[in-house]
VEXKOL-490749 format. One line per 2 residues: number of its first residue (from 1); their letters; for each residue x, y, z of C-alpha. Coordinates in steps of 0.1 Angstrom, whole numbers, plus 5000, padded with zeros to 4 digits. Example, Ala and Ser with C-alpha at 12.3 -4.5 7.8 and 13.67 -1.06 7.14 Angstrom:
REM VEXKOL-490749
1	as	5123 4955 5078 ~ 5137 4989 5071
//
This chain:
REM VEXKOL-490749
1	xx	5476 5183 5631 ~ 5440 5183 5652
3	xx	5406 5191 5641 ~ 5388 5214 5660
5	xx	5348 5198 5668 ~ 5335 5238 5650
7	xx	5358 5225 5618 ~ 5348 5188 5621
9	xx	5312 5195 5623 ~ 5316 5221 5598
11	xx	5332 5196 5575 ~ 5306 5167 5581
13	xx	5279 5189 5570 ~ 5298 5198 5536
15	xx	5302 5163 5529 ~ 5269 5154 5536
17	xx	5261 5183 5516 ~ 5276 5171 5482
19	xx	5267 5135 5491 ~ 5230 5145 5486
21	xx	5239 5164 5461 ~ 5258 5138 5443
23	xx	5223 5115 5453 ~ 5202 5145 5437
25	xx	5217 5144 5405 ~ 5218 5110 5401
27	xx	5184 5105 5410 ~ 5168 5112 5371
29	xx	5186 5088 5360 ~ 5183 5062 5382
31	xx	5138 5062 5379 ~ 5132 5075 5351
33	xx	5119 5051 5324 ~ 5120 5049 5283
35	xx	5103 5061 5262 ~ 5085 5030 5244
37	xx	5091 5029 5208 ~ 5063 5045 5190
39	xx	5045 5026 5163 ~ 5049 5020 5132
41	xx	5027 5040 5110 ~ 5012 5020 5073
43	xx	4991 5033 5050 ~ 4968 5007 5030
45	xx	4935 5005 5009 ~ 4903 4995 5030
47	xx	4890 4962 5028 ~ 4910 4929 5019
49	xx	4941 4943 5016 ~ 4940 4959 5046
51	xx	4926 4922 5063 ~ 4958 4907 5044
53	xx	4982 4935 5062 ~ 4963 4930 5095
55	xx	4984 4894 5094 ~ 5015 4914 5088
57	xx	5011 4932 5120 ~ 5004 4902 5138
59	xx	5036 4880 5123 ~ 5053 4919 5134
61	xx	5039 4920 5166 ~ 5051 4880 5179
63	xx	5076 4875 5158 ~ 5096 4908 5162
65	xx	5082 4923 5193 ~ 5075 4956 5167
67	xx	5042 4974 5168 ~ 5024 4988 5135
69	xx	5001 5012 5132 ~ 4976 5008 5101
71	xx	4958 5038 5087 ~ 4932 5028 5060
73	xx	4924 5046 5030 ~ 4896 5049 5008
75	xx	4913 5068 4978 ~ 4945 5059 4962
77	xx	4958 5095 4963 ~ 4960 5103 4996
79	xx	4984 5077 5008 ~ 5012 5090 4989
81	xx	5003 5126 5000 ~ 5004 5111 5037
83	xx	5036 5093 5035 ~ 5057 5124 5020
85	xx	5044 5143 5044 ~ 5057 5123 5074
87	xx	5024 5114 5083 ~ 5030 5071 5074
89	xx	5063 5057 5078 ~ 5057 5032 5049
91	xx	5028 5028 5029 ~ 5015 4997 5010
93	xx	4988 5001 4981 ~ 5005 5005 4948
95	xx	5028 4994 4918 ~ 5060 5007 4907
97	xx	5043 5026 4871 ~ 5014 5048 4897
99	xx	5041 5053 4922 ~ 5066 5063 4892
101	xx	5041 5089 4880 ~ 5036 5105 4912
103	xx	5067 5109 4915 ~ 5074 5124 4888
105	xx	5038 5146 4886 ~ 5043 5157 4919
107	xx	5081 5153 4934 ~ 5075 5133 4959
109	xx	5106 5118 4984 ~ 5092 5081 4975
111	xx	5110 5047 4968 ~ 5100 5007 4972
113	xx	5116 4991 4996 ~ 5101 4961 4993
115	xx	5074 4938 4969 ~ 5042 4924 4984
117	xx	5015 4907 4955 ~ 5000 4915 4923
119	xx	4965 4917 4921 ~ 4952 4911 4886
121	xx	4926 4934 4873 ~ 4899 4925 4855
123	xx	4868 4928 4833 ~ 4837 4916 4853
125	xx	4801 4917 4843 ~ 4764 4915 4851
127	xx	4752 4913 4812 ~ 4769 4895 4793
129	xx	4791 4854 4794 ~ 4818 4864 4772
131	xx	4830 4887 4749 ~ 4812 4870 4717
133	xx	4780 4886 4733 ~ 4794 4926 4733
135	xx	4778 4946 4715 ~ 4788 4974 4687
137	xx	4786 5003 4713 ~ 4790 4991 4743
139	xx	4796 5011 4773 ~ 4829 4996 4791
141	xx	4838 5015 4822 ~ 4878 5014 4832
143	xx	4895 5031 4864 ~ 4907 5070 4858
145	xx	4936 5075 4878 ~ 4969 5073 4861
147	xx	4985 5042 4851 ~ 4955 5021 4856
149	xx	4937 5035 4832 ~ 4970 5025 4811
151	xx	4972 4996 4823 ~ 4935 4987 4812
153	xx	4933 5001 4777 ~ 4963 4977 4770
155	xx	4944 4948 4789 ~ 4911 4953 4765
157	xx	4938 4959 4734 ~ 4951 4924 4752
159	xx	4915 4910 4741 ~ 4913 4927 4706
161	xx	4889 4950 4716 ~ 4908 4981 4707
163	xx	4946 4995 4694 ~ 4962 5017 4708
165	xx	4990 5038 4699 ~ 5027 5017 4712
167	xx	5046 5054 4716 ~ 5026 5062 4744
169	xx	5025 5027 4764 ~ 5011 5029 4801
171	xx	5003 5064 4803 ~ 4972 5057 4777
173	xx	4944 5074 4778 ~ 4909 5069 4755
175	xx	4923 5097 4730 ~ 4954 5075 4720
177	xx	4934 5048 4707 ~ 4939 5040 4671
179	xx	4913 5017 4660 ~ 4875 5008 4678
181	xx	4864 4983 4657 ~ 4833 4979 4673
183	xx	4830 5018 4687 ~ 4829 5011 4725
185	xx	4826 5040 4745 ~ 4847 5038 4775
187	xx	4839 5058 4804 ~ 4863 5066 4832
189	xx	4853 5060 4866 ~ 4871 5069 4901
191	xx	4881 5027 4909 ~ 4855 5028 4941
193	xx	4827 5033 4917 ~ 4835 5004 4895
195	xx	4813 4981 4910 ~ 4789 4996 4909
197	xx	4789 5012 4878 ~ 4776 4967 4863
199	xx	4747 4976 4865 ~ 4747 5007 4837
201	xx	4776 4987 4816 ~ 4787 4958 4793
203	xx	4815 4954 4815 ~ 4842 4970 4838
205	xx	4874 4964 4836 ~ 4879 4967 4879
207	xx	4908 4962 4900 ~ 4910 4933 4928
209	xx	4904 4955 4957 ~ 4872 4965 4950
211	xx	4861 4935 4933 ~ 4863 4920 4962
213	xx	4840 4937 4983 ~ 4813 4926 4964
215	xx	4825 4894 4962 ~ 4838 4888 4926
217	xx	4870 4870 4923 ~ 4892 4871 4888
219	xx	4900 4835 4881 ~ 4864 4828 4889
221	xx	4839 4852 4873 ~ 4866 4877 4854
223	xx	4855 4875 4818 ~ 4888 4879 4806
225	xx	4917 4886 4837 ~ 4955 4904 4833
227	xx	4982 4877 4831 ~ 5001 4865 4861
229	xx	5032 4873 4846 ~ 5021 4912 4847
231	xx	5045 4934 4861 ~ 5021 4956 4881
233	xx	5041 4938 4915 ~ 5026 4961 4941
235	xx	5048 4976 4970 ~ 5058 4985 5002
237	xx	5070 5021 4996 ~ 5092 5042 5022
239	xx	5108 5080 5023 ~ 5142 5083 5008
241	xx	5150 5096 5046 ~ 5137 5063 5063
243	xx	5142 5036 5036 ~ 5166 5020 5059
245	xx	5148 5021 5090 ~ 5152 4991 5110
247	xx	5117 4994 5121 ~ 5115 4991 5083
249	xx	5130 4966 5073 ~ 5116 4946 5103
251	xx	5081 4952 5085 ~ 5092 4939 5056
253	xx	5099 4908 5066 ~ 5071 4901 5084
255	xx	5052 4913 5054 ~ 5066 4886 5030
257	xx	5064 4859 5054 ~ 5042 4826 5049
259	xx	5015 4835 5070 ~ 5011 4864 5050
261	xx	5008 4845 5016 ~ 4987 4824 5027
263	xx	4960 4848 5043 ~ 4955 4865 5009
265	xx	4957 4833 4992 ~ 4926 4822 5013
267	xx	4914 4862 5014 ~ 4916 4869 4974
269	xx	4906 4832 4960 ~ 4942 4825 4952
271	xx	4937 4858 4927 ~ 4971 4866 4940
273	xx	5007 4866 4930 ~ 5035 4862 4955
275	xx	5060 4896 4943 ~ 5092 4880 4963
//
C-alpha cells in the first residue's frame, strides 16, 4: 500500500517529535555532574592534638582521596554535643572512661571506633622541684571534668599524698578522700585554666594537651607522671548510626599511620604512647 505525501509528512513529523522527546529525556542525564562528596567533619581540641590531626587529614587526602574538615574546640564537653547532634561525623579527643561517663549521664548514642594515643597527665610546679618540698596545707589544682578529676586524685594517691575510697574508683571527688596527711587543699578548676594556676598553687595536675600549650612536657617537666601503661587511651568516636561509614573507617587507617605517630612523638616530645 502506498503512503500518501500528507500521511508521510505527518509520520515524519511525529517520528521527529518522538526522537526529540527522547533526546530531551536523556539530556539531563548526559550533562548532570555528580555532586562532590561532603568532607568528613572531625572534632578536635585546639593545640597540639589539632596539629597531630592535621597530619592525619593530610594522609587521608593524599593516600586515600578522603577530604576531612577539622573543627576545633577549647573544651571537653562541646565535641560530644556536636557529634551527637550530627554537626560532626567523628571526634578525637577523649578516653573511654570519659566517653562512658558522658554516655551514661547524657544518653548519647556514641561509640568508639579506634584508638589513638595515651596522653599522660602529670603534676607540674613553678615553686617546688620535688614532692619532698611540698608543705603542709599546700594548694593543689586538679581538673574538674568528669573522670579526669578521679584520674588525678588516683594519681595523687599513687604518690602517697592522699588516700581515696576504693569503692568509688575513677568517679572519686575530694569528698571521697579518706586520708590527707599533709592537709592539702584540693582546688578543682576547668582544664584550660590549670596552666594559669601554676602561679598560685604548689602544683597542678594538667593534661598533656594543655601543658604542651605552655611548653611543659610530662617526661621533662613533671614532678610525677601517669604510668605509660595507663588504660586511658584516647579514641576516635562516631555515632551508632555512622560507625560503619566507609569514610570513618578510611580515616581510622589514615590516623593510625606511621606519619601520624611520628608527628605525635615530635609534637609531644615523646610524651605519647601509641594506642594501636
